[in-house]
C-alpha positions, 0 to 999 in steps of 0.5 A: 540494534545493528546499524550495518545489519539495518542498513543492509536490510533496507537497501535489499529491500528497496532494490528487490521492491524496485526489481519485482516492480520493473519485472512485473510491468510487461506481464501486467501489460500483457494480461490487462493491456494499456489502459487497464494498466493505466488504472494501476498508475492511477491507484499508485498516484492516489496512494501517493497522494493519500499518504499525505493525509498521514500529516506526519503521524507515522514519523512521529510515532516513529520517534516516541516509540524509540524514545519510550523503548530507549527509556525502558517504557513499552508500555507506553509505545504500546499505548501509542501505537493503540491509540494511532492505531484506531485513528489510522483505521477509522481514517482507512474507513473514511478513505474507503467510504469516499472513493467508493462514493466518488467512484462513478464520478471519477470513472464518468468525468476525470477517467476517459476509458476508450476500451473499458466500459465506465461500470468496469472503470467505476468498480475498478475506482471503488476497488482502489479505494478498498486497497488504499484503505487496506494498505493506509494503516501500514505506514504506521506499523512500519514506523513503529518497527523502524522506531523499535529499530526492528529494520530487518523484521520490517524488511522481510515483512515489505520484501515478502509482501511485494513479492506476494502482491506482484508476482500473486498478481501476475498469477491471478491474472495469468491463471485466474481471471486477466481483469483489472477487478481480479487484479485489486481485489489480490491487492486487497 
């Protein structure tokens, strides 16, 4: 538990994440075009809104895991994490199904696409649901690592995943398929 090291790791992670996300925007625009990039903006917005459904469970897990470990009761922390994981993964499944079922409606009536076919937009929205569902439980595990004072590990994992997700997406778009479907499949 070294506050200086944890602070540095968190700061480095934040700076790296911001730089990577800024660096890939022109490449996403180059390979996907403005309208498909708009779907990425929709994805980011929807993901942020979905995080509100957390209802404070991740910060609670953070606090309770820190408390349990401070008292030397790692078993209690494990039990809590397992119980919350069941809730989070169940919610992730519900999110995926809900967005999948709403995808045709969102594509047809909410998102106004000029250059992308409605079916392509609907499929992209369904894939967005899959990505959000895959990423939904991450906040729980981040809270658990933070509560366990493992911020250097958390920052390293976050930095690696941001790099893999962003740089990998550019590679997929450049060398495999420059489609919004390929982008979201990679993200999932």
